[in-house]
Residue frames as qw, qx, qy, qz and C-alpha x, y, z in Angstrom:
[[0.232, 0.244, -0.930, -0.145, 136.99, 193.92, 67.09],
 [0.775, -0.198, -0.039, -0.598, 134.12, 191.49, 67.42],
 [0.131, -0.272, 0.937, -0.177, 134.14, 188.26, 69.27],
 [0.762, -0.072, -0.368, -0.528, 131.97, 185.25, 68.54],
 [0.444, -0.309, 0.760, -0.361, 131.15, 182.65, 71.16],
 [0.518, 0.126, -0.772, -0.346, 130.73, 179.13, 70.06],
 [0.632, -0.244, 0.503, -0.536, 128.16, 177.04, 71.97],
 [0.354, 0.170, -0.896, -0.209, 128.46, 173.32, 71.73],
 [0.703, -0.153, 0.329, -0.611, 125.42, 171.20, 72.64],
 [0.236, 0.191, -0.943, -0.140, 125.82, 167.45, 72.84],
 [0.767, -0.160, 0.059, -0.619, 122.82, 165.23, 73.16],
 [0.088, 0.350, -0.928, 0.093, 123.63, 161.99, 74.79],
 [0.605, 0.114, 0.585, -0.528, 120.13, 160.47, 75.07],
 [0.142, 0.104, 0.888, 0.425, 118.67, 157.73, 72.83],
 [0.373, -0.040, -0.200, -0.905, 115.65, 158.94, 70.93],
 [0.593, 0.073, 0.583, -0.550, 112.31, 157.55, 72.01],
 [0.759, 0.454, -0.172, -0.433, 111.49, 156.62, 68.46],
 [0.422, 0.457, -0.783, 0.010, 114.60, 154.28, 68.39],
 [0.240, -0.117, 0.858, -0.439, 113.52, 152.53, 71.68],
 [0.708, 0.269, 0.364, -0.542, 109.98, 152.04, 70.36],
 [0.669, 0.516, -0.443, -0.302, 111.28, 150.72, 66.95],
 [0.227, 0.380, -0.881, 0.168, 113.61, 148.29, 68.76],
 [0.449, 0.002, 0.722, -0.526, 110.76, 147.09, 71.03],
 [0.783, 0.387, 0.054, -0.485, 108.53, 146.42, 67.99],
 [0.547, 0.520, -0.647, -0.108, 111.29, 144.56, 66.24],
 [0.053, -0.254, 0.893, -0.367, 111.86, 142.45, 69.39],
 [0.606, 0.151, 0.525, -0.578, 108.12, 141.72, 69.88],
 [0.804, 0.430, -0.148, -0.385, 107.65, 140.64, 66.28],
 [0.395, 0.475, -0.785, 0.047, 110.84, 138.48, 66.36],
 [0.248, -0.164, 0.829, -0.473, 109.70, 136.87, 69.60],
 [0.732, 0.260, 0.283, -0.562, 106.35, 136.07, 68.07],
 [0.668, 0.529, -0.440, -0.283, 107.88, 134.67, 64.96],
 [0.287, 0.430, -0.836, 0.186, 110.37, 132.49, 66.80],
 [0.141, -0.130, 0.821, -0.537, 108.29, 131.50, 69.72],
 [0.454, 0.281, 0.627, -0.568, 104.64, 131.34, 68.83],
 [0.511, 0.427, -0.294, -0.685, 103.93, 131.47, 65.13],
 [0.523, 0.023, 0.852, 0.003, 102.25, 128.30, 63.79],
 [0.309, 0.348, 0.713, 0.524, 101.33, 129.65, 60.35],
 [0.034, 0.804, 0.456, -0.381, 99.70, 132.86, 61.31],
 [0.109, -0.634, 0.256, 0.722, 101.89, 135.00, 59.32],
 [0.017, 0.142, -0.755, -0.640, 101.61, 133.27, 56.00],
 [0.205, 0.463, 0.854, -0.120, 97.98, 132.55, 56.55],
 [0.194, 0.695, 0.079, -0.687, 97.25, 136.03, 55.24],
 [0.292, 0.510, -0.568, -0.576, 98.52, 134.98, 51.80],
 [0.247, 0.172, -0.932, -0.199, 97.94, 131.16, 51.86],
 [0.725, -0.282, -0.214, -0.591, 94.87, 130.69, 53.95],
 [0.886, -0.358, 0.199, -0.218, 94.22, 127.47, 55.95],
 [0.905, 0.313, -0.210, 0.197, 97.18, 125.73, 54.11],
 [0.220, 0.686, -0.447, 0.530, 99.67, 127.81, 55.97],
 [0.612, -0.530, 0.381, -0.447, 98.60, 126.28, 59.26],
 [0.994, 0.025, 0.105, -0.021, 99.25, 122.83, 57.98],
 [0.762, 0.491, -0.200, 0.372, 102.64, 123.65, 56.43],
 [0.570, -0.802, 0.009, 0.180, 103.95, 125.83, 59.28],
 [0.683, 0.583, -0.134, 0.420, 106.96, 127.26, 57.22],
 [0.033, -0.786, 0.360, -0.501, 108.18, 129.59, 59.93],
 [0.804, -0.471, 0.294, -0.210, 107.78, 126.91, 62.62],
 [0.953, 0.158, 0.072, 0.250, 109.96, 124.49, 60.52],
 [0.511, 0.662, -0.207, 0.507, 112.59, 127.19, 59.85],
 [0.136, -0.663, 0.433, -0.594, 112.89, 128.20, 63.56],
 [0.879, -0.309, -0.306, -0.194, 112.25, 124.81, 65.07],
 [0.762, -0.035, -0.391, 0.515, 115.75, 124.24, 66.57],
 [0.123, 0.364, -0.257, 0.887, 116.02, 127.88, 67.66],
 [0.616, -0.511, -0.141, -0.582, 112.75, 127.40, 69.53],
 [0.899, -0.296, -0.304, 0.110, 114.12, 124.48, 71.56],
 [0.580, 0.147, -0.296, 0.745, 117.39, 126.26, 72.23],
 [0.139, -0.422, 0.133, -0.886, 115.45, 129.30, 73.56],
 [0.084, 0.058, 0.836, -0.539, 113.29, 127.03, 75.75],
 [0.580, 0.161, -0.009, -0.798, 109.97, 127.26, 73.83],
 [0.450, 0.086, 0.888, -0.041, 108.05, 124.01, 73.71],
 [0.398, 0.337, -0.341, -0.782, 106.54, 123.48, 70.31],
 [0.729, 0.032, -0.534, -0.428, 105.28, 119.89, 70.23]]
C-alpha cells in the first residue's frame, strides 16, 4: 500500500509589487489633491490648463479639509 503525504504551504506575506503599486497610487493621489495647479492637463491643453486649473477646482474643498493651503 502506498502512502502520499500532503504538504500545505501558506504564504501570509504581502507581495512587494502590491506595496509598490499602493505607494505609487498614494503618491499620485497626493500630488493631484495637494499640489496640482494644471500640470496634469498641461500635457494636452498647454498653457491654458494652468489658467483653468480643472483638478484644482474639483479638489478645492478636499484640499482645505486635508490642510493644504491653495490660495
